[in-house]
C-alpha positions as a Markdown table, in Angstrom:
| # | Residue | x | y | z |
|---|---|---|---|---|
| 1 | Met | -0.2 | -0.2 | 0.0 |
| 2 | His | 1.6 | 3.5 | -0.9 |
| 3 | Leu | 1.2 | 6.0 | 1.9 |
| 4 | Gly | -0.9 | 8.2 | -0.3 |
| 5 | Glu | -3.7 | 5.3 | 0.0 |
| 6 | Ala | -4.0 | 6.0 | 3.3 |
| 7 | Gly | -4.1 | 9.7 | 3.4 |
| 8 | Met | -0.8 | 9.6 | 4.9 |
| 9 | Ser | 1.0 | 11.6 | 2.2 |
| 10 | Lys | 2.3 | 14.3 | 3.8 |
| 11 | Ala | 2.7 | 12.5 | 7.6 |
| 12 | Ala | 5.8 | 12.3 | 9.4 |
| 13 | Gly | 8.0 | 9.9 | 9.8 |
| 14 | Glu | 7.1 | 9.0 | 13.3 |
| 15 | Glu | 3.6 | 8.4 | 12.5 |
| 16 | Ile | 4.2 | 6.5 | 9.3 |
| 17 | Leu | 6.7 | 4.3 | 11.5 |
| 18 | Ala | 3.7 | 4.0 | 14.0 |
| 19 | Phe | 0.8 | 3.2 | 10.8 |
| 20 | Ser | 3.1 | 0.7 | 9.7 |
| 21 | Leu | 4.0 | -1.2 | 13.1 |
| 22 | Glu | -0.1 | -1.0 | 13.7 |
| 23 | Lys | -0.6 | -2.5 | 10.5 |
| 24 | Asn | 2.1 | -4.9 | 10.6 |
| 25 | Ala | 3.5 | -3.4 | 7.9 |
| 26 | Ile | 6.8 | -2.8 | 6.5 |
| 27 | Val | 8.3 | 0.4 | 5.5 |
| 28 | Val | 9.8 | 1.3 | 2.3 |
| 29 | Thr | 11.8 | 3.6 | 1.4 |
| 30 | Leu | 14.6 | 5.9 | 0.0 |
| 31 | Asp | 14.5 | 8.2 | 3.1 |
| 32 | Ala | 17.3 | 7.3 | 5.8 |
| 33 | Asp | 15.3 | 8.9 | 8.5 |
| 34 | Phe | 13.3 | 5.9 | 9.2 |
| 35 | His | 16.4 | 4.1 | 10.0 |
| 36 | Thr | 17.6 | 6.9 | 12.1 |
| 37 | Ile | 14.5 | 7.1 | 14.3 |
| 38 | Leu | 14.1 | 3.4 | 14.6 |
| 39 | Ala | 18.2 | 3.2 | 15.6 |
| 40 | Ile | 17.8 | 6.2 | 17.9 |
| 41 | Ser | 14.6 | 5.2 | 19.5 |
| 42 | Gly | 15.7 | 1.8 | 20.5 |
| 43 | Ala | 12.4 | 0.7 | 18.7 |
| 44 | Ser | 12.0 | -3.1 | 17.9 |
| 45 | Gly | 9.8 | -2.8 | 15.1 |
| 46 | Pro | 8.9 | -2.3 | 12.3 |
| 47 | Ser | 11.1 | -3.4 | 9.8 |
| 48 | Ala | 12.0 | -0.8 | 7.2 |
| 49 | Ile | 13.7 | -1.2 | 4.2 |
| 50 | Arg | 15.9 | 1.6 | 2.7 |
| 51 | Lys | 16.7 | 1.3 | -1.0 |
| 52 | Arg | 19.8 | 3.3 | -1.7 |
| 53 | Leu | 19.0 | 2.9 | -5.3 |
| 54 | Gln | 18.0 | 5.7 | -7.6 |
| 55 | Gly | 15.5 | 5.8 | -10.8 |
| 56 | Leu | 14.0 | 2.9 | -10.4 |
| 57 | Gly | 10.4 | 2.7 | -12.0 |
| 58 | Ala | 7.9 | 0.0 | -10.4 |
| 59 | Thr | 9.4 | -3.0 | -12.4 |
| 60 | Glu | 12.6 | -2.7 | -10.8 |
| 61 | Val | 11.2 | -1.5 | -7.4 |
| 62 | Phe | 8.7 | -4.4 | -7.6 |
| 63 | Glu | 11.7 | -6.8 | -8.2 |
| 64 | Val | 14.4 | -5.8 | -5.4 |
| 65 | Val | 12.0 | -6.3 | -2.8 |
| 66 | Gln | 10.7 | -9.4 | -4.3 |
| 67 | Asn | 14.7 | -10.4 | -3.3 |
| 68 | Val | 14.8 | -8.4 | 0.0 |
| 69 | Leu | 12.0 | -10.5 | 1.0 |
| 70 | Ala | 13.1 | -13.7 | -0.5 |
| 71 | Gly | 16.3 | -13.2 | 1.4 |
| 72 | Tyr | 15.1 | -11.7 | 4.7 |
| 73 | Gly | 11.6 | -12.7 | 4.7 |
| 74 | Ala | 11.4 | -14.5 | 8.0 |
| 75 | Ala | 13.6 | -11.7 | 9.5 |
| 76 | Leu | 11.3 | -9.3 | 8.3 |
| 77 | Lys | 8.8 | -10.5 | 10.9 |
| 78 | Arg | 10.8 | -9.8 | 13.8 |
| 79 | Gly | 11.9 | -5.9 | 12.7 |
| 80 | Pro | 15.1 | -5.4 | 11.0 |
| 81 | Leu | 16.4 | -2.8 | 9.2 |
| 82 | Val | 17.0 | -3.3 | 5.6 |
| 83 | Thr | 19.3 | -1.6 | 3.6 |
| 84 | Val | 19.7 | -2.5 | -0.2 |
| 85 | Lys | 22.4 | -1.1 | -2.2 |
| 86 | Ala | 23.9 | -2.0 | -6.0 |
| 87 | His | 26.1 | -4.7 | -4.8 |
| 88 | Lys | 24.9 | -5.6 | -1.7 |
| 89 | Thr | 22.4 | -5.3 | 1.1 |
| 90 | Thr | 22.6 | -5.4 | 4.4 |
| 91 | Cys | 20.3 | -6.3 | 7.7 |
| 92 | His | 20.4 | -5.5 | 11.1 |
| 93 | Arg | 18.1 | -6.1 | 13.8 |
| 94 | Leu | 16.1 | -3.9 | 16.2 |
| 95 | Pro | 16.9 | -2.9 | 18.1 |
| 96 | Val | 20.5 | -2.0 | 16.6 |
| 97 | Gly | 23.2 | -3.8 | 17.8 |
| 98 | Ser | 23.5 | -7.2 | 16.3 |
| 99 | Arg | 23.7 | -8.7 | 12.6 |
| 100 | Val | 20.7 | -10.8 | 11.1 |
| 101 | Thr | 22.4 | -13.7 | 9.2 |
| 102 | Gly | 20.5 | -14.4 | 6.0 |
| 103 | Arg | 22.5 | -15.0 | 2.8 |
| 104 | Ser | 25.9 | -14.9 | 3.0 |
| 105 | Gln | 26.1 | -13.5 | 6.5 |
| 106 | Gly | 23.8 | -11.3 | 5.9 |
| 107 | Arg | 24.5 | -10.2 | 2.8 |
| 108 | Phe | 23.8 | -11.0 | -1.1 |
| 109 | Ser | 24.3 | -9.0 | -4.4 |
| 110 | Leu | 20.7 | -8.3 | -6.0 |
| 111 | Pro | 20.6 | -8.5 | -9.5 |
| 112 | Ile | 20.0 | -4.9 | -10.4 |
| 113 | Arg | 18.9 | -4.3 | -14.4 |
| 114 | Arg | 20.5 | -1.5 | -16.1 |
| 115 | Pro | 17.6 | 0.9 | -17.1 |
| 116 | Pro | 16.4 | 0.7 | -20.6 |
| 117 | Trp | 18.2 | 3.5 | -22.0 |
| 118 | Glu | 21.3 | 2.1 | -21.4 |
| 119 | Glu | 20.3 | -0.9 | -23.6 |
| 120 | Leu | 19.0 | 1.8 | -26.3 |
| 121 | Phe | 22.2 | 3.7 | -25.8 |
| 122 | Pro | 25.2 | 2.0 | -25.4 |
| 123 | Ser | 28.4 | 3.8 | -23.5 |
| 124 | Gly | 30.8 | 4.3 | -26.1 |
| 125 | Ala | 28.2 | 4.8 | -28.8 |
């Protein structure tokens, strides 16, 4: 569910986290604030997936989330912070302090496809 569908498009981070906790939902975001709020507060949830990948379309975002769910599905039920980068993904338990073990000791590479324009206009062409 997109926050706009819940009438929360202008809600503060704390409100979004409270809503997600109440709905037992996972926050998926580009914003580092959610990880910061959860880490500083000592909260044990909700889970938050931070995508550090810019310019992805809906299909690519869906693929990233599916990969995270496949790699950390069981852990996501317990409220970790997941950070997705181009070449690795990290997962930390809440409250912050210990690593969640998943693939490759808590890290795995996500198969991120090149943007479609790179296929049409390869560099050096």
